[in-house]
TIBA-826182 format. One record per residue (C-alpha): residue number from 1; residue in three letters; x negated, z negated, y negated. Coordinates in steps of 0.5 Angstrom, whole numbers, plus 2048, in hexadecimal, padded with zeros to 3 digits. Layout:
REM residues N
+-----+------+-----+-----+-----+
| pos | code |   X |   Z |   Y |
+-----+------+-----+-----+-----+
| NUM |  ALA |   X |   Z |   Y |
...
+-----+------+-----+-----+-----+
***
This chain:
REM residues 224
+-----+------+-----+-----+-----+
| pos | code |   X |   Z |   Y |
+-----+------+-----+-----+-----+
|   1 |  MET | 7ED | 768 | 80D |
|   2 |  THR | 7EB | 76F | 80E |
|   3 |  ASN | 7EF | 775 | 810 |
|   4 |  GLN | 7EC | 774 | 817 |
|   5 |  GLN | 7EF | 76D | 818 |
|   6 |  PHE | 7F6 | 76F | 816 |
|   7 |  ASP | 7F6 | 775 | 81B |
|   8 |  GLY | 7F3 | 770 | 820 |
|   9 |  PHE | 7F9 | 76C | 81E |
|  10 |  TRP | 7FE | 771 | 81F |
|  11 |  ARG | 7FB | 773 | 826 |
|  12 |  LEU | 7FC | 76C | 828 |
|  13 |  LEU | 803 | 76D | 827 |
|  14 |  HIS | 804 | 773 | 82A |
|  15 |  ASN | 800 | 771 | 830 |
|  16 |  LEU | 805 | 76B | 831 |
|  17 |  ARG | 80B | 770 | 830 |
|  18 |  GLU | 808 | 774 | 836 |
|  19 |  ALA | 808 | 76E | 83A |
|  20 |  ASP | 80F | 76D | 838 |
|  21 |  LEU | 80D | 766 | 835 |
|  22 |  LEU | 80F | 766 | 82E |
|  23 |  PRO | 816 | 763 | 82F |
|  24 |  TYR | 813 | 75D | 832 |
|  25 |  VAL | 80E | 75B | 82C |
|  26 |  GLN | 80F | 75A | 825 |
|  27 |  VAL | 809 | 75C | 820 |
|  28 |  ILE | 808 | 756 | 81C |
|  29 |  GLY | 802 | 753 | 817 |
|  30 |  SER | 7FF | 758 | 812 |
|  31 |  TRP | 801 | 75E | 815 |
|  32 |  ALA | 808 | 75D | 815 |
|  33 |  GLU | 807 | 75D | 80D |
|  34 |  TYR | 804 | 764 | 80E |
|  35 |  LEU | 80A | 766 | 812 |
|  36 |  TYR | 80F | 763 | 80D |
|  37 |  GLU | 80C | 768 | 808 |
|  38 |  GLN | 80B | 76E | 80C |
|  39 |  SER | 813 | 76D | 80F |
|  40 |  GLY | 816 | 76C | 808 |
|  41 |  ALA | 819 | 766 | 80B |
|  42 |  LEU | 817 | 762 | 804 |
|  43 |  PRO | 817 | 767 | 7FE |
|  44 |  GLY | 812 | 766 | 7F9 |
|  45 |  PHE | 80E | 762 | 7FE |
|  46 |  GLN | 806 | 764 | 7FE |
|  47 |  ALA | 802 | 761 | 804 |
|  48 |  ASN | 7FB | 75E | 802 |
|  49 |  LEU | 7F8 | 75F | 809 |
|  50 |  ARG | 7F1 | 75C | 80A |
|  51 |  THR | 7F1 | 75A | 812 |
|  52 |  LEU | 7EF | 75D | 818 |
|  53 |  ASP | 7F3 | 758 | 81C |
|  54 |  VAL | 7F9 | 75B | 81F |
|  55 |  ASP | 7FE | 756 | 822 |
|  56 |  PHE | 804 | 758 | 827 |
|  57 |  LEU | 80A | 753 | 828 |
|  58 |  VAL | 80C | 753 | 830 |
|  59 |  THR | 813 | 752 | 82F |
|  60 |  ASN | 815 | 750 | 836 |
|  61 |  GLN | 810 | 74D | 83B |
|  62 |  ARG | 814 | 750 | 841 |
|  63 |  ARG | 816 | 757 | 83E |
|  64 |  PRO | 815 | 75D | 840 |
|  65 |  GLN | 817 | 75D | 847 |
|  66 |  PRO | 814 | 75F | 84B |
|  67 |  LYS | 80D | 75C | 848 |
|  68 |  ARG | 808 | 761 | 845 |
|  69 |  ASN | 801 | 762 | 845 |
|  70 |  PHE | 7FF | 763 | 83E |
|  71 |  LEU | 7F8 | 761 | 83F |
|  72 |  GLN | 7F7 | 767 | 844 |
|  73 |  PHE | 7FA | 76C | 83F |
|  74 |  ALA | 7F6 | 769 | 839 |
|  75 |  LYS | 7F0 | 76A | 83D |
|  76 |  ASP | 7F1 | 771 | 83F |
|  77 |  ALA | 7F2 | 772 | 837 |
|  78 |  GLY | 7EB | 770 | 836 |
|  79 |  TYR | 7ED | 769 | 833 |
|  80 |  LEU | 7E8 | 763 | 835 |
|  81 |  ILE | 7EB | 75D | 838 |
|  82 |  ASP | 7E9 | 756 | 837 |
|  83 |  GLN | 7EC | 74F | 838 |
|  84 |  ASP | 7EB | 749 | 834 |
|  85 |  ILE | 7E6 | 745 | 837 |
|  86 |  LEU | 7E9 | 73E | 836 |
|  87 |  THR | 7F1 | 740 | 837 |
|  88 |  GLY | 7F1 | 747 | 83B |
|  89 |  ALA | 7F5 | 74A | 836 |
|  90 |  THR | 7F4 | 752 | 836 |
|  91 |  LYS | 7F1 | 756 | 831 |
|  92 |  LEU | 7F0 | 75D | 830 |
|  93 |  TYR | 7EB | 761 | 82C |
|  94 |  THR | 7EC | 768 | 829 |
|  95 |  GLN | 7E7 | 76D | 828 |
|  96 |  ASP | 7E9 | 76C | 821 |
|  97 |  ALA | 7E6 | 765 | 820 |
|  98 |  LEU | 7ED | 762 | 821 |
|  99 |  GLU | 7EE | 75C | 824 |
| 100 |  VAL | 7F5 | 75B | 828 |
| 101 |  GLU | 7F8 | 754 | 82A |
| 102 |  PHE | 7FF | 752 | 82D |
| 103 |  ARG | 803 | 74C | 82B |
| 104 |  ILE | 809 | 749 | 82E |
| 105 |  ALA | 80E | 744 | 82C |
| 106 |  GLN | 80C | 73D | 82E |
| 107 |  LYS | 810 | 73A | 833 |
| 108 |  GLY | 812 | 732 | 833 |
| 109 |  SER | 80C | 72E | 831 |
| 110 |  GLY | 807 | 733 | 832 |
| 111 |  GLU | 804 | 731 | 838 |
| 112 |  HIS | 802 | 738 | 83A |
| 113 |  PRO | 7FE | 73B | 834 |
| 114 |  VAL | 7FE | 742 | 838 |
| 115 |  LEU | 803 | 745 | 83C |
| 116 |  THR | 803 | 74B | 840 |
| 117 |  THR | 808 | 750 | 83E |
| 118 |  ASN | 80B | 756 | 842 |
| 119 |  ILE | 808 | 75B | 83D |
| 120 |  GLY | 802 | 759 | 841 |
| 121 |  VAL | 7FE | 755 | 83C |
| 122 |  ASN | 7FD | 74E | 83B |
| 123 |  ALA | 800 | 74C | 834 |
| 124 |  GLN | 7FE | 746 | 830 |
| 125 |  SER | 804 | 741 | 82F |
| 126 |  LEU | 805 | 73F | 828 |
| 127 |  SER | 80A | 73B | 825 |
| 128 |  HIS | 80F | 73D | 820 |
| 129 |  LEU | 80F | 744 | 822 |
| 130 |  ASP | 816 | 744 | 824 |
| 131 |  ILE | 817 | 745 | 81D |
| 132 |  LEU | 815 | 74C | 81D |
| 133 |  ARG | 817 | 74D | 824 |
| 134 |  ASP | 81E | 74C | 822 |
| 135 |  HIS | 81F | 750 | 81C |
| 136 |  PRO | 81C | 757 | 81E |
| 137 |  LEU | 81D | 75D | 81A |
| 138 |  PRO | 81D | 764 | 81E |
| 139 |  ILE | 81A | 769 | 81A |
| 140 |  GLN | 819 | 771 | 81B |
| 141 |  LEU | 812 | 775 | 819 |
| 142 |  PRO | 810 | 77C | 81C |
| 143 |  GLY | 810 | 77B | 823 |
| 144 |  LEU | 811 | 774 | 823 |
| 145 |  ALA | 816 | 76F | 824 |
| 146 |  LEU | 813 | 768 | 822 |
| 147 |  ILE | 815 | 761 | 821 |
| 148 |  ILE | 812 | 75C | 81C |
| 149 |  PRO | 815 | 756 | 819 |
| 150 |  LYS | 81A | 756 | 813 |
| 151 |  PRO | 816 | 755 | 80D |
| 152 |  ALA | 81A | 74E | 80B |
| 153 |  ALA | 818 | 74C | 812 |
| 154 |  TYR | 811 | 74E | 811 |
| 155 |  VAL | 810 | 74A | 80A |
| 156 |  LEU | 814 | 744 | 80D |
| 157 |  HIS | 80F | 744 | 813 |
| 158 |  LYS | 809 | 744 | 80F |
| 159 |  CYS | 80C | 73F | 80A |
| 160 |  VAL | 80D | 73A | 810 |
| 161 |  ILE | 806 | 73B | 813 |
| 162 |  HIS | 803 | 73B | 80D |
| 163 |  LYS | 7FF | 734 | 80D |
| 164 |  LEU | 7FD | 736 | 814 |
| 165 |  ARG | 7F9 | 73C | 812 |
| 166 |  GLY | 7F3 | 739 | 80F |
| 167 |  ILE | 7EE | 73F | 80B |
| 168 |  LYS | 7F4 | 744 | 80C |
| 169 |  GLN | 7F9 | 740 | 808 |
| 170 |  GLN | 7F7 | 743 | 801 |
| 171 |  LYS | 7F8 | 74A | 804 |
| 172 |  ASP | 7FE | 748 | 807 |
| 173 |  GLY | 801 | 745 | 800 |
| 174 |  GLU | 7FF | 74C | 7FD |
| 175 |  SER | 803 | 750 | 803 |
| 176 |  ILE | 809 | 74B | 802 |
| 177 |  LEU | 809 | 74C | 7FA |
| 178 |  SER | 808 | 754 | 7FB |
| 179 |  LEU | 80E | 754 | 800 |
| 180 |  ILE | 813 | 74F | 7FC |
| 181 |  PRO | 815 | 754 | 7F7 |
| 182 |  CYS | 817 | 759 | 7FC |
| 183 |  LEU | 81B | 755 | 800 |
| 184 |  ASP | 823 | 755 | 801 |
| 185 |  GLU | 826 | 74E | 7FF |
| 186 |  ASP | 82B | 74E | 804 |
| 187 |  GLN | 827 | 750 | 80A |
| 188 |  ALA | 822 | 74A | 808 |
| 189 |  ARG | 827 | 745 | 807 |
| 190 |  ALA | 82A | 747 | 80E |
| 191 |  VAL | 823 | 747 | 811 |
| 192 |  PHE | 822 | 740 | 80E |
| 193 |  SER | 828 | 73D | 810 |
| 194 |  THR | 826 | 73E | 818 |
| 195 |  LEU | 81F | 73A | 817 |
| 196 |  THR | 81F | 733 | 819 |
| 197 |  LYS | 81F | 72D | 814 |
| 198 |  ARG | 818 | 72C | 815 |
| 199 |  GLN | 816 | 734 | 814 |
| 200 |  LYS | 81B | 734 | 80E |
| 201 |  GLY | 817 | 72E | 80B |
| 202 |  GLU | 810 | 732 | 80C |
| 203 |  ALA | 812 | 738 | 809 |
| 204 |  ILE | 815 | 735 | 803 |
| 205 |  LYS | 80F | 731 | 802 |
| 206 |  THR | 80A | 737 | 802 |
| 207 |  LEU | 80F | 73B | 7FD |
| 208 |  SER | 80E | 735 | 7F9 |
| 209 |  GLY | 807 | 736 | 7F8 |
| 210 |  LEU | 806 | 73D | 7F7 |
| 211 |  GLY | 809 | 73E | 7F0 |
| 212 |  THR | 80F | 73F | 7EC |
| 213 |  ASP | 812 | 745 | 7F0 |
| 214 |  ALA | 811 | 742 | 7F6 |
| 215 |  VAL | 814 | 73B | 7F4 |
| 216 |  ALA | 81A | 740 | 7F1 |
| 217 |  PHE | 81B | 743 | 7F8 |
| 218 |  ALA | 81B | 73C | 7FB |
| 219 |  GLN | 820 | 73A | 7F7 |
| 220 |  MET | 824 | 740 | 7F9 |
| 221 |  LEU | 823 | 73E | 800 |
| 222 |  GLU | 826 | 737 | 7FF |
| 223 |  LYS | 82C | 739 | 7FB |
| 224 |  PRO | 832 | 737 | 7FF |
+-----+------+-----+-----+-----+
***
């Protein structure tokens, strides 16, 4: 990562603020870890950022009202606008080589892989994103009011989807292990209690395969 790319990330957030869209999205993925560090939300945590991919979770398909046209705003700001050739999901490319994508929690059985949203982008619909959506953490940074997932929700989401991550499993496992020591146990147990039975099972299975610290964390989650 270069200083130029970090600057590009902050510029993107300010562009979203200028478009009045920050209340309607969460920063998710590895850049959420960077924001945990930058905001002080996890004292002692240091992010190990290695990706140019920036992911936003659209928290409500029908908000804001009236609809916004972020794509026109992004075009005016100099971003390259693209669509996934297979799904039609919106992608943005910044001048700093960041690739920006938008996600949304899957509805029902997931028959619609992409959903049109009121912020003006087509968001990829993915299962289990409700874990992040339903546990937001508002943070304040200079000139920015942002929403990221609560750290415990972020970790448990990674645990739930771990088997689906293919070549990214090792990197996700490293993230989980780096975050666990910094988590608030009460918050972790509260988030865990909201998961479905199947999600709980997947989370415990993942943690059980990640070593001693993760096993101890799993045992803490399961305490009556």
